[in-house]
N, CA, C and O atoms as a GROMACS GRO file, in nm:
protein
  588
    1MET      N    1   2.155  -0.953   0.546
    1MET     CA    2   2.198  -0.899   0.594
    1MET      C    3   2.146  -0.798   0.639
    1MET      O    4   2.076  -0.738   0.557
    2PRO      N    5   2.152  -0.740   0.767
    2PRO     CA    6   2.106  -0.615   0.855
    2PRO      C    7   2.152  -0.461   0.802
    2PRO      O    8   2.264  -0.427   0.764
    3ASN      N    9   2.070  -0.406   0.809
    3ASN     CA   10   2.150  -0.257   0.736
    3ASN      C   11   2.194  -0.248   0.852
    3ASN      O   12   2.108  -0.281   0.934
    4LYS      N   13   2.311  -0.211   0.905
    4LYS     CA   14   2.360  -0.067   0.934
    4LYS      C   15   2.311   0.030   1.033
    4LYS      O   16   2.339   0.032   1.153
    5SER      N   17   2.246   0.099   0.978
    5SER     CA   18   2.207   0.250   1.009
    5SER      C   19   2.058   0.211   1.045
    5SER      O   20   1.998   0.307   1.092
    6ILE      N   21   1.987   0.102   1.035
    6ILE     CA   22   1.869   0.110   1.124
    6ILE      C   23   1.924   0.008   1.223
    6ILE      O   24   1.818  -0.029   1.273
    7LYS      N   25   1.987  -0.038   1.263
    7LYS     CA   26   2.076  -0.128   1.359
    7LYS      C   27   2.097  -0.035   1.495
    7LYS      O   28   2.087  -0.033   1.618
    8GLN      N   29   2.140   0.049   1.362
    8GLN     CA   30   2.190   0.200   1.497
    8GLN      C   31   2.075   0.316   1.545
    8GLN      O   32   2.114   0.409   1.615
    9THR      N   33   1.957   0.308   1.513
    9THR     CA   34   1.874   0.401   1.521
    9THR      C   35   1.694   0.383   1.528
    9THR      O   36   1.627   0.292   1.481
   10THR      N   37   1.659   0.475   1.586
   10THR     CA   38   1.524   0.452   1.528
   10THR      C   39   1.430   0.541   1.522
   10THR      O   40   1.386   0.610   1.614
   11ALA      N   41   1.391   0.539   1.387
   11ALA     CA   42   1.338   0.613   1.332
   11ALA      C   43   1.196   0.678   1.292
   11ALA      O   44   1.153   0.607   1.200
   12ALA      N   45   1.140   0.742   1.310
   12ALA     CA   46   0.994   0.741   1.325
   12ALA      C   47   0.951   0.873   1.223
   12ALA      O   48   0.993   0.989   1.233
   13PHE      N   49   0.841   0.811   1.107
   13PHE     CA   50   0.785   0.894   1.069
   13PHE      C   51   0.603   0.871   1.031
   13PHE      O   52   0.540   0.766   1.045
   14GLU      N   53   0.553   0.995   0.986
   14GLU     CA   54   0.410   0.993   0.993
   14GLU      C   55   0.337   1.101   0.859
   14GLU      O   56   0.353   1.220   0.835
   15ILE      N   57   0.272   1.019   0.807
   15ILE     CA   58   0.148   1.062   0.705
   15ILE      C   59   0.001   1.075   0.736
   15ILE      O   60  -0.055   0.969   0.763
   16GLU      N   61  -0.077   1.191   0.738
   16GLU     CA   62  -0.226   1.194   0.730
   16GLU      C   63  -0.212   1.202   0.604
   16GLU      O   64  -0.123   1.196   0.520
   17VAL      N   65  -0.375   1.224   0.616
   17VAL     CA   66  -0.442   1.214   0.495
   17VAL      C   67  -0.567   1.186   0.449
   17VAL      O   68  -0.580   1.063   0.448
   18GLU      N   69  -0.688   1.253   0.400
   18GLU     CA   70  -0.811   1.168   0.368
   18GLU      C   71  -0.840   1.033   0.380
   18GLU      O   72  -0.798   0.984   0.275
   19ALA      N   73  -0.878   0.964   0.433
   19ALA     CA   74  -0.876   0.843   0.400
   19ALA      C   75  -0.979   0.825   0.325
   19ALA      O   76  -1.090   0.813   0.377
   20THR      N   77  -0.962   0.819   0.174
   20THR     CA   78  -0.985   0.807   0.028
   20THR      C   79  -0.927   0.643   0.004
   20THR      O   80  -0.858   0.561   0.064
   21LYS      N   81  -0.992   0.654  -0.105
   21LYS     CA   82  -0.855   0.508  -0.179
   21LYS      C   83  -0.811   0.574  -0.298
   21LYS      O   84  -0.729   0.505  -0.359
   22ASP      N   85  -0.851   0.745  -0.383
   22ASP     CA   86  -0.765   0.772  -0.425
   22ASP      C   87  -0.593   0.819  -0.304
   22ASP      O   88  -0.498   0.894  -0.326
   23ASN      N   89  -0.611   0.773  -0.244
   23ASN     CA   90  -0.484   0.865  -0.118
   23ASN      C   91  -0.430   0.785  -0.143
   23ASN      O   92  -0.312   0.814  -0.167
   24LEU      N   93  -0.475   0.598  -0.159
   24LEU     CA   94  -0.370   0.483  -0.149
   24LEU      C   95  -0.211   0.505  -0.236
   24LEU      O   96  -0.125   0.418  -0.244
   25VAL      N   97  -0.202   0.623  -0.287
   25VAL     CA   98  -0.055   0.584  -0.388
   25VAL      C   99  -0.020   0.691  -0.333
   25VAL      O  100   0.093   0.642  -0.324
   26LYS      N  101  -0.005   0.807  -0.280
   26LYS     CA  102   0.031   0.900  -0.192
   26LYS      C  103   0.045   0.807  -0.037
   26LYS      O  104   0.158   0.829   0.006
   27VAL      N  105  -0.016   0.731   0.038
   27VAL     CA  106   0.025   0.633   0.155
   27VAL      C  107   0.134   0.524   0.107
   27VAL      O  108   0.234   0.521   0.180
   28MET      N  109   0.133   0.435  -0.001
   28MET     CA  110   0.193   0.359  -0.044
   28MET      C  111   0.325   0.350  -0.076
   28MET      O  112   0.401   0.256  -0.054
   29ALA      N  113   0.360   0.522  -0.164
   29ALA     CA  114   0.479   0.575  -0.201
   29ALA      C  115   0.566   0.618  -0.073
   29ALA      O  116   0.682   0.591  -0.044
   30PHE      N  117   0.450   0.712   0.010
   30PHE     CA  118   0.526   0.721   0.172
   30PHE      C  119   0.552   0.595   0.215
   30PHE      O  120   0.674   0.602   0.199
   31VAL      N  121   0.533   0.471   0.262
   31VAL     CA  122   0.580   0.366   0.282
   31VAL      C  123   0.663   0.300   0.279
   31VAL      O  124   0.722   0.235   0.366
   32ASP      N  125   0.682   0.323   0.108
   32ASP     CA  126   0.817   0.292   0.021
   32ASP      C  127   0.929   0.368   0.020
   32ASP      O  128   1.040   0.322  -0.007
   33SER      N  129   0.908   0.484   0.046
   33SER     CA  130   1.008   0.529   0.016
   33SER      C  131   1.112   0.483   0.158
   33SER      O  132   1.224   0.433   0.158
   34HIS      N  133   1.082   0.497   0.197
   34HIS     CA  134   1.121   0.467   0.385
   34HIS      C  135   1.192   0.355   0.422
   34HIS      O  136   1.301   0.363   0.480
   35LEU      N  137   1.106   0.196   0.378
   35LEU     CA  138   1.150   0.139   0.296
   35LEU      C  139   1.261   0.126   0.182
   35LEU      O  140   1.308   0.014   0.162
   36GLU      N  141   1.286   0.188   0.138
   36GLU     CA  142   1.411   0.143   0.013
   36GLU      C  143   1.515   0.238   0.080
   36GLU      O  144   1.636   0.233   0.060
   37ASP      N  145   1.421   0.364   0.197
   37ASP     CA  146   1.604   0.438   0.217
   37ASP      C  147   1.694   0.296   0.356
   37ASP      O  148   1.815   0.287   0.376
   38ALA      N  149   1.586   0.212   0.421
   38ALA     CA  150   1.621   0.146   0.510
   38ALA      C  151   1.685   0.020   0.428
   38ALA      O  152   1.740  -0.080   0.475
   39ASP      N  153   1.656   0.063   0.264
   39ASP     CA  154   1.742  -0.082   0.201
   39ASP      C  155   1.695  -0.234   0.274
   39ASP      O  156   1.772  -0.326   0.304
   40CYS      N  157   1.496  -0.229   0.299
   40CYS     CA  158   1.428  -0.273   0.350
   40CYS      C  159   1.479  -0.433   0.244
   40CYS      O  160   1.546  -0.415   0.142
   41PRO      N  161   1.447  -0.543   0.276
   41PRO     CA  162   1.494  -0.678   0.172
   41PRO      C  163   1.358  -0.688   0.042
   41PRO      O  164   1.243  -0.684   0.086
   42MET      N  165   1.366  -0.693  -0.019
   42MET     CA  166   1.200  -0.644  -0.152
   42MET      C  167   1.130  -0.763  -0.093
   42MET      O  168   1.012  -0.727  -0.083
   43LYS      N  169   1.141  -0.879  -0.051
   43LYS     CA  170   1.089  -1.020  -0.020
   43LYS      C  171   0.991  -0.919   0.099
   43LYS      O  172   0.870  -0.933   0.080
   44HIS      N  173   1.002  -0.890   0.133
   44HIS     CA  174   0.965  -0.794   0.282
   44HIS      C  175   0.886  -0.666   0.278
   44HIS      O  176   0.803  -0.638   0.364
   45GLN      N  177   0.916  -0.586   0.174
   45GLN     CA  178   0.863  -0.449   0.098
   45GLN      C  179   0.775  -0.528   0.050
   45GLN      O  180   0.700  -0.560   0.144
   46PHE      N  181   0.745  -0.575  -0.038
   46PHE     CA  182   0.646  -0.682  -0.129
   46PHE      C  183   0.525  -0.719   0.040
   46PHE      O  184   0.429  -0.641   0.042
   47GLN      N  185   0.527  -0.813   0.154
   47GLN     CA  186   0.460  -0.856   0.156
   47GLN      C  187   0.421  -0.738   0.250
   47GLN      O  188   0.310  -0.743   0.302
   48ILE      N  189   0.506  -0.625   0.277
   48ILE     CA  190   0.433  -0.466   0.404
   48ILE      C  191   0.347  -0.399   0.291
   48ILE      O  192   0.248  -0.351   0.346
   49ASP      N  193   0.343  -0.375   0.157
   49ASP     CA  194   0.275  -0.342   0.046
   49ASP      C  195   0.192  -0.409   0.013
   49ASP      O  196   0.129  -0.335  -0.063
   50VAL      N  197   0.124  -0.539   0.014
   50VAL     CA  198   0.030  -0.521   0.042
   50VAL      C  199  -0.032  -0.540   0.200
   50VAL      O  200  -0.143  -0.485   0.206
   51ALA      N  201  -0.002  -0.587   0.296
   51ALA     CA  202  -0.092  -0.550   0.379
   51ALA      C  203  -0.119  -0.434   0.365
   51ALA      O  204  -0.235  -0.419   0.328
   52VAL      N  205  -0.049  -0.319   0.380
   52VAL     CA  206  -0.074  -0.171   0.342
   52VAL      C  207  -0.160  -0.094   0.357
   52VAL      O  208  -0.208  -0.012   0.435
   53GLU      N  209  -0.179  -0.183   0.172
   53GLU     CA  210  -0.330  -0.210   0.064
   53GLU      C  211  -0.415  -0.211   0.131
   53GLU      O  212  -0.490  -0.122   0.170
   54GLU      N  213  -0.407  -0.370   0.162
   54GLU     CA  214  -0.537  -0.414   0.250
   54GLU      C  215  -0.587  -0.314   0.355
   54GLU      O  216  -0.686  -0.241   0.348
   55ILE      N  217  -0.491  -0.327   0.462
   55ILE     CA  218  -0.588  -0.215   0.606
   55ILE      C  219  -0.536  -0.007   0.482
   55ILE      O  220  -0.524   0.087   0.562
   56PHE      N  221  -0.525   0.016   0.402
   56PHE     CA  222  -0.574   0.097   0.393
   56PHE      C  223  -0.678   0.117   0.288
   56PHE      O  224  -0.720   0.232   0.301
   57VAL      N  225  -0.720   0.076   0.221
   57VAL     CA  226  -0.794   0.008   0.162
   57VAL      C  227  -0.950   0.001   0.282
   57VAL      O  228  -1.036   0.089   0.278
   58ASN      N  229  -0.957  -0.101   0.363
   58ASN     CA  230  -1.027  -0.112   0.455
   58ASN      C  231  -1.107   0.020   0.534
   58ASN      O  232  -1.225   0.049   0.553
   59ILE      N  233  -0.970   0.083   0.569
   59ILE     CA  234  -1.021   0.173   0.618
   59ILE      C  235  -1.094   0.287   0.537
   59ILE      O  236  -1.191   0.343   0.588
   60ALA      N  237  -1.042   0.327   0.394
   60ALA     CA  238  -1.121   0.404   0.351
   60ALA      C  239  -1.230   0.335   0.283
   60ALA      O  240  -1.252   0.395   0.177
   61SER      N  241  -1.291   0.256   0.294
   61SER     CA  242  -1.377   0.181   0.256
   61SER      C  243  -1.490   0.208   0.329
   61SER      O  244  -1.584   0.271   0.281
   62TYR      N  245  -1.487   0.171   0.420
   62TYR     CA  246  -1.574   0.094   0.589
   62TYR      C  247  -1.586   0.196   0.731
   62TYR      O  248  -1.693   0.218   0.788
   63ALA      N  249  -1.431   0.263   0.781
   63ALA     CA  250  -1.470   0.329   0.855
   63ALA      C  251  -1.539   0.442   0.851
   63ALA      O  252  -1.618   0.454   0.944
   64TYR      N  253  -1.537   0.538   0.767
   64TYR     CA  254  -1.660   0.592   0.809
   64TYR      C  255  -1.766   0.660   0.696
   64TYR      O  256  -1.812   0.770   0.665
   65ALA      N  257  -1.774   0.506   0.652
   65ALA     CA  258  -1.897   0.489   0.570
   65ALA      C  259  -1.970   0.559   0.604
   65ALA      O  260  -1.958   0.586   0.723
   66PRO      N  261  -2.091   0.633   0.523
   66PRO     CA  262  -2.099   0.625   0.441
   66PRO      C  263  -2.029   0.735   0.407
   66PRO      O  264  -2.042   0.774   0.291
   67GLY      N  265  -1.954   0.798   0.483
   67GLY     CA  266  -1.866   0.962   0.499
   67GLY      C  267  -1.740   0.946   0.486
   67GLY      O  268  -1.694   0.836   0.456
   68THR      N  269  -1.649   1.075   0.509
   68THR     CA  270  -1.490   0.950   0.502
   68THR      C  271  -1.427   1.101   0.612
   68THR      O  272  -1.478   1.211   0.636
   69GLY      N  273  -1.300   1.036   0.654
   69GLY     CA  274  -1.290   1.148   0.770
   69GLY      C  275  -1.090   1.078   0.739
   69GLY      O  276  -1.037   1.012   0.650
   70ARG      N  277  -1.052   1.130   0.843
   70ARG     CA  278  -0.869   1.138   0.797
   70ARG      C  279  -0.823   0.994   0.844
   70ARG      O  280  -0.906   0.922   0.898
   71ALA      N  281  -0.694   0.951   0.826
   71ALA     CA  282  -0.632   0.889   0.843
   71ALA      C  283  -0.478   0.886   0.939
   71ALA      O  284  -0.418   0.833   0.846
   72VAL      N  285  -0.406   0.896   1.010
   72VAL     CA  286  -0.255   0.851   1.010
   72VAL      C  287  -0.220   0.711   0.946
   72VAL      O  288  -0.289   0.610   0.932
   73VAL      N  289  -0.067   0.746   0.906
   73VAL     CA  290  -0.060   0.611   0.864
   73VAL      C  291   0.169   0.688   0.943
   73VAL      O  292   0.247   0.782   0.931
   74ARG      N  293   0.154   0.553   1.014
   74ARG     CA  294   0.310   0.619   1.069
   74ARG      C  295   0.336   0.516   1.108
   74ARG      O  296   0.277   0.416   1.150
   75MET      N  297   0.472   0.560   1.082
   75MET     CA  298   0.601   0.423   1.002
   75MET      C  299   0.686   0.435   1.101
   75MET      O  300   0.745   0.538   1.070
   76GLU      N  301   0.747   0.383   1.236
   76GLU     CA  302   0.868   0.312   1.252
   76GLU      C  303   0.975   0.195   1.212
   76GLU      O  304   0.949   0.074   1.208
   77LEU      N  305   1.097   0.254   1.184
   77LEU     CA  306   1.162   0.190   1.177
   77LEU      C  307   1.342   0.163   1.303
   77LEU      O  308   1.422   0.243   1.351
   78SER      N  309   1.331   0.021   1.308
   78SER     CA  310   1.461   0.040   1.469
   78SER      C  311   1.525  -0.093   1.404
   78SER      O  312   1.489  -0.161   1.308
   79GLY      N  313   1.639  -0.102   1.497
   79GLY     CA  314   1.718  -0.237   1.470
   79GLY      C  315   1.710  -0.308   1.600
   79GLY      O  316   1.628  -0.291   1.691
   80GLU      N  317   1.803  -0.384   1.593
   80GLU     CA  318   1.779  -0.509   1.699
   80GLU      C  319   1.738  -0.521   1.721
   80GLU      O  320   1.707  -0.438   1.807
   81PRO      N  321   1.644  -0.633   1.708
   81PRO     CA  322   1.670  -0.686   1.477
   81PRO      C  323   1.561  -0.560   1.451
   81PRO      O  324   1.469  -0.496   1.504
   82ALA      N  325   1.654  -0.576   1.310
   82ALA     CA  326   1.535  -0.470   1.262
   82ALA      C  327   1.470  -0.501   1.222
   82ALA      O  328   1.464  -0.617   1.180
   83GLU      N  329   1.320  -0.356   1.203
   83GLU     CA  330   1.244  -0.429   1.208
   83GLU      C  331   1.141  -0.272   1.143
   83GLU      O  332   1.157  -0.152   1.120
   84ALA      N  333   1.057  -0.356   1.139
   84ALA     CA  334   0.929  -0.213   1.033
   84ALA      C  335   0.800  -0.240   1.116
   84ALA      O  336   0.739  -0.346   1.119
   85ARG      N  337   0.769  -0.125   1.185
   85ARG     CA  338   0.613  -0.151   1.287
   85ARG      C  339   0.539   0.056   1.187
   85ARG      O  340   0.559   0.176   1.204
   86ILE      N  341   0.442  -0.053   1.076
   86ILE     CA  342   0.320   0.062   1.064
   86ILE      C  343   0.196   0.057   1.120
   86ILE      O  344   0.132  -0.048   1.112
   87THR      N  345   0.149   0.154   1.178
   87THR     CA  346   0.046   0.226   1.251
   87THR      C  347  -0.047   0.280   1.211
   87THR      O  348  -0.045   0.400   1.183
   88PHE      N  349  -0.176   0.186   1.197
   88PHE     CA  350  -0.267   0.285   1.125
   88PHE      C  351  -0.371   0.326   1.226
   88PHE      O  352  -0.421   0.243   1.302
   89ILE      N  353  -0.416   0.494   1.231
   89ILE     CA  354  -0.492   0.558   1.316
   89ILE      C  355  -0.637   0.613   1.243
   89ILE      O  356  -0.613   0.684   1.146
   90ASP      N  357  -0.722   0.603   1.260
   90ASP     CA  358  -0.871   0.628   1.257
   90ASP      C  359  -0.949   0.638   1.291
   90ASP      O  360  -0.995   0.525   1.307
   91GLN      N  361  -1.076   0.774   1.352
   91GLN     CA  362  -1.122   0.761   1.418
   91GLN      C  363  -1.292   0.724   1.349
   91GLN      O  364  -1.385   0.806   1.348
   92GLY      N  365  -1.298   0.620   1.310
   92GLY     CA  366  -1.419   0.569   1.170
   92GLY      C  367  -1.442   0.493   1.357
   92GLY      O  368  -1.391   0.499   1.469
   93MET      N  369  -1.585   0.409   1.264
   93MET     CA  370  -1.606   0.279   1.367
   93MET      C  371  -1.528   0.190   1.435
   93MET      O  372  -1.439   0.125   1.381
   94PRO      N  373  -1.571   0.183   1.599
   94PRO     CA  374  -1.434   0.066   1.611
   94PRO      C  375  -1.519  -0.009   1.528
   94PRO      O  376  -1.633  -0.004   1.481
   95TYR      N  377  -1.383  -0.104   1.527
   95TYR     CA  378  -1.295  -0.182   1.418
   95TYR      C  379  -1.233  -0.299   1.470
   95TYR      O  380  -1.115  -0.265   1.483
   96ASP      N  381  -1.248  -0.464   1.522
   96ASP     CA  382  -1.119  -0.469   1.520
   96ASP      C  383  -1.112  -0.605   1.447
   96ASP      O  384  -1.197  -0.692   1.464
   97PRO      N  385  -1.000  -0.618   1.359
   97PRO     CA  386  -1.039  -0.677   1.286
   97PRO      C  387  -0.955  -0.809   1.370
   97PRO      O  388  -1.047  -0.889   1.385
   98LEU      N  389  -0.906  -0.833   1.394
   98LEU     CA  390  -0.834  -0.956   1.486
   98LEU      C  391  -0.940  -1.029   1.494
   98LEU      O  392  -0.919  -1.140   1.446
   99LYS      N  393  -1.077  -1.010   1.545
   99LYS     CA  394  -1.191  -1.087   1.629
   99LYS      C  395  -1.267  -1.127   1.477
   99LYS      O  396  -1.384  -1.163   1.481
  100LYS      N  397  -1.204  -1.120   1.361
  100LYS     CA  398  -1.300  -1.152   1.208
  100LYS      C  399  -1.246  -1.276   1.208
  100LYS      O  400  -1.124  -1.290   1.208
  101GLU      N  401  -1.345  -1.398   1.209
  101GLU     CA  402  -1.280  -1.532   1.185
  101GLU      C  403  -1.160  -1.508   1.063
  101GLU      O  404  -1.137  -1.410   0.992
  102ASP      N  405  -1.095  -1.643   1.074
  102ASP     CA  406  -1.057  -1.648   0.910
  102ASP      C  407  -1.097  -1.738   0.862
  102ASP      O  408  -1.101  -1.844   0.924
  103PRO      N  409  -1.142  -1.727   0.730
  103PRO     CA  410  -1.186  -1.753   0.630
  103PRO      C  411  -1.128  -1.988   0.612
  103PRO      O  412  -1.022  -2.030   0.658
  104ASP      N  413  -1.196  -2.046   0.566
  104ASP     CA  414  -1.199  -2.143   0.542
  104ASP      C  415  -1.136  -2.194   0.422
  104ASP      O  416  -1.193  -2.251   0.328
  105ILE      N  417  -0.978  -2.159   0.438
  105ILE     CA  418  -0.864  -2.158   0.290
  105ILE      C  419  -0.826  -2.313   0.222
  105ILE      O  420  -0.740  -2.343   0.139
  106THR      N  421  -0.962  -2.426   0.315
  106THR     CA  422  -0.958  -2.521   0.218
  106THR      C  423  -1.043  -2.577   0.102
  106THR      O  424  -1.050  -2.669   0.021
  107LEU      N  425  -1.114  -2.444   0.150
  107LEU     CA  426  -1.281  -2.425   0.106
  107LEU      C  427  -1.255  -2.438  -0.098
  107LEU      O  428  -1.148  -2.491  -0.126
  108SER      N  429  -1.326  -2.403  -0.199
  108SER     CA  430  -1.267  -2.381  -0.300
  108SER      C  431  -1.347  -2.205  -0.295
  108SER      O  432  -1.426  -2.175  -0.206
  109ALA      N  433  -1.315  -2.125  -0.385
  109ALA     CA  434  -1.358  -2.001  -0.356
  109ALA      C  435  -1.497  -1.950  -0.404
  109ALA      O  436  -1.549  -1.844  -0.370
  110ALA      N  437  -1.551  -2.046  -0.493
  110ALA     CA  438  -1.708  -2.068  -0.503
  110ALA      C  439  -1.811  -2.119  -0.372
  110ALA      O  440  -1.933  -2.115  -0.355
  111ASP      N  441  -1.702  -2.166  -0.294
  111ASP     CA  442  -1.799  -2.219  -0.148
  111ASP      C  443  -1.728  -2.145  -0.004
  111ASP      O  444  -1.736  -2.166   0.118
  112ARG      N  445  -1.657  -2.048  -0.091
  112ARG     CA  446  -1.612  -1.910   0.055
  112ARG      C  447  -1.721  -1.814   0.110
  112ARG      O  448  -1.768  -1.738   0.026
  113LYS      N  449  -1.752  -1.807   0.192
  113LYS     CA  450  -1.804  -1.669   0.238
  113LYS      C  451  -1.731  -1.542   0.195
  113LYS      O  452  -1.610  -1.553   0.218
  114ILE      N  453  -1.771  -1.401   0.128
  114ILE     CA  454  -1.711  -1.336   0.048
  114ILE      C  455  -1.672  -1.255   0.203
  114ILE      O  456  -1.746  -1.251   0.302
  115GLY      N  457  -1.547  -1.201   0.190
  115GLY     CA  458  -1.467  -1.129   0.273
  115GLY      C  459  -1.423  -1.214   0.398
  115GLY      O  460  -1.475  -1.315   0.446
  116GLY      N  461  -1.263  -1.114   0.455
  116GLY     CA  462  -1.241  -1.156   0.536
  116GLY      C  463  -1.045  -1.234   0.474
  116GLY      O  464  -0.943  -1.266   0.534
  117LEU      N  465  -1.087  -1.232   0.334
  117LEU     CA  466  -0.898  -1.318   0.291
  117LEU      C  467  -0.840  -1.221   0.337
  117LEU      O  468  -0.766  -1.245   0.432
  118GLY      N  469  -0.847  -1.116   0.303
  118GLY     CA  470  -0.706  -0.989   0.279
  118GLY      C  471  -0.679  -0.967   0.402
  118GLY      O  472  -0.566  -0.922   0.417
  119ILE      N  473  -0.754  -0.985   0.525
  119ILE     CA  474  -0.674  -0.960   0.675
  119ILE      C  475  -0.627  -1.087   0.713
  119ILE      O  476  -0.554  -1.105   0.810
  120TYR      N  477  -0.681  -1.204   0.612
  120TYR     CA  478  -0.611  -1.306   0.682
  120TYR      C  479  -0.428  -1.302   0.638
  120TYR      O  480  -0.334  -1.307   0.718
  121ILE      N  481  -0.422  -1.289   0.489
  121ILE     CA  482  -0.312  -1.198   0.423
  121ILE      C  483  -0.235  -1.147   0.495
  121ILE      O  484  -0.125  -1.201   0.505
  122VAL      N  485  -0.268  -1.005   0.584
  122VAL     CA  486  -0.216  -0.940   0.618
  122VAL      C  487  -0.175  -1.037   0.805
  122VAL      O  488  -0.078  -1.024   0.880
  123LYS      N  489  -0.266  -1.101   0.813
  123LYS     CA  490  -0.226  -1.181   0.912
  123LYS      C  491  -0.084  -1.271   0.949
  123LYS      O  492   0.006  -1.279   1.032
  124GLN      N  493  -0.136  -1.331   0.820
  124GLN     CA  494  -0.042  -1.479   0.741
  124GLN      C  495   0.135  -1.333   0.746
  124GLN      O  496   0.218  -1.383   0.822
  125SER      N  497   0.171  -1.240   0.708
  125SER     CA  498   0.240  -1.188   0.583
  125SER      C  499   0.325  -1.143   0.754
  125SER      O  500   0.444  -1.176   0.754
  126MET      N  501   0.285  -1.087   0.867
  126MET     CA  502   0.349  -1.006   0.898
  126MET      C  503   0.388  -1.038   1.033
  126MET      O  504   0.295  -1.107   1.074
  127ASP      N  505   0.481  -1.026   1.134
  127ASP     CA  506   0.548  -1.092   1.258
  127ASP      C  507   0.442  -1.096   1.337
  127ASP      O  508   0.411  -1.198   1.400
  128LYS      N  509   0.359  -0.959   1.342
  128LYS     CA  510   0.294  -0.924   1.441
  128LYS      C  511   0.158  -0.807   1.437
  128LYS      O  512   0.193  -0.690   1.419
  129MET      N  513   0.021  -0.830   1.451
  129MET     CA  514  -0.091  -0.800   1.429
  129MET      C  515  -0.175  -0.710   1.582
  129MET      O  516  -0.286  -0.742   1.626
  130GLU      N  517  -0.118  -0.640   1.618
  130GLU     CA  518  -0.199  -0.551   1.731
  130GLU      C  519  -0.323  -0.485   1.713
  130GLU      O  520  -0.324  -0.489   1.590
  131TYR      N  521  -0.455  -0.413   1.751
  131TYR     CA  522  -0.500  -0.370   1.789
  131TYR      C  523  -0.566  -0.333   1.876
  131TYR      O  524  -0.583  -0.408   1.971
  132GLU      N  525  -0.614  -0.228   1.875
  132GLU     CA  526  -0.659  -0.156   2.074
  132GLU      C  527  -0.706   0.009   1.973
  132GLU      O  528  -0.661   0.098   1.901
  133TYR      N  529  -0.861  -0.059   2.056
  133TYR     CA  530  -0.925   0.140   2.041
  133TYR      C  531  -0.894   0.220   2.179
  133TYR      O  532  -0.868   0.184   2.294
  134ARG      N  533  -0.909   0.348   2.112
  134ARG     CA  534  -0.772   0.427   2.238
  134ARG      C  535  -0.864   0.526   2.158
  134ARG      O  536  -0.912   0.523   2.044
  135ASP      N  537  -0.873   0.640   2.295
  135ASP     CA  538  -0.906   0.706   2.285
  135ASP      C  539  -1.007   0.778   2.120
  135ASP      O  540  -0.962   0.853   2.033
  136GLY      N  541  -1.086   0.744   2.125
  136GLY     CA  542  -1.176   0.756   2.034
  136GLY      C  543  -1.148   0.695   1.902
  136GLY      O  544  -1.236   0.701   1.815
  137SER      N  545  -1.014   0.627   1.873
  137SER     CA  546  -0.955   0.608   1.753
  137SER      C  547  -0.938   0.470   1.742
  137SER      O  548  -0.913   0.401   1.840
  138ASN      N  549  -0.952   0.424   1.623
  138ASN     CA  550  -0.888   0.247   1.592
  138ASN      C  551  -0.713   0.280   1.612
  138ASN      O  552  -0.663   0.380   1.561
  139VAL      N  553  -0.637   0.186   1.687
  139VAL     CA  554  -0.506   0.182   1.643
  139VAL      C  555  -0.469   0.026   1.603
  139VAL      O  556  -0.439  -0.058   1.688
  140LEU      N  557  -0.474   0.002   1.478
  140LEU     CA  558  -0.384  -0.069   1.427
  140LEU      C  559  -0.260  -0.138   1.357
  140LEU      O  560  -0.253  -0.132   1.234
  141THR      N  561  -0.140  -0.216   1.443
  141THR     CA  562  -0.037  -0.162   1.436
  141THR      C  563   0.033  -0.314   1.346
  141THR      O  564  -0.014  -0.417   1.395
  142LEU      N  565   0.088  -0.329   1.280
  142LEU     CA  566   0.156  -0.472   1.205
  142LEU      C  567   0.321  -0.421   1.219
  142LEU      O  568   0.354  -0.302   1.216
  143THR      N  569   0.413  -0.532   1.235
  143THR     CA  570   0.564  -0.492   1.293
  143THR      C  571   0.595  -0.654   1.171
  143THR      O  572   0.526  -0.753   1.145
  144LYS      N  573   0.730  -0.606   1.126
  144LYS     CA  574   0.768  -0.731   1.011
  144LYS      C  575   0.875  -0.664   1.043
  144LYS      O  576   0.886  -0.542   1.058
  145LYS      N  577   0.997  -0.790   1.059
  145LYS     CA  578   1.139  -0.784   1.056
  145LYS      C  579   1.177  -0.815   0.953
  145LYS      O  580   1.139  -0.902   0.874
  146LEU      N  581   1.268  -0.730   0.949
  146LEU     CA  582   1.338  -0.703   0.844
  146LEU      C  583   1.458  -0.777   0.831
  146LEU      O  584   1.542  -0.700   0.784
  147GLN      N  585   1.504  -0.879   0.849
  147GLN     CA  586   1.613  -0.950   0.892
  147GLN      C  587   1.570  -1.079   0.761
  147GLN      O  588   1.639  -1.180   0.748
   0.00000   0.00000   0.00000
């Protein structure tokens, strides 16, 4: 059953942190608190959590390597239909994860190339994934329907 408070409004929230793995806990708490306030179904919250962790850790690991920089995580919760949009923004090296070839999951783990499985899982679990490089920033948006 859709959450009536989500259906009536659109709410946007944003957090900016240093893009380090140590800040993953802060990012996850930010995302989860808003999903819980929106009465997000647990199945969807779990899928969103996995996706947020994968994307944020990739930014922390690769966007500014070997240095570090800032990352913005923006959440929008809306209704009709109820959905969550999570946008990641960083000024690291341009990188479009949508251009990454999906791994061949028919192969055994030993026969598969290393890398790419996390992005593949994100693509499969989200309803939409969009990337653009805009004004010197990587902008990756994940959308998940909450119904």
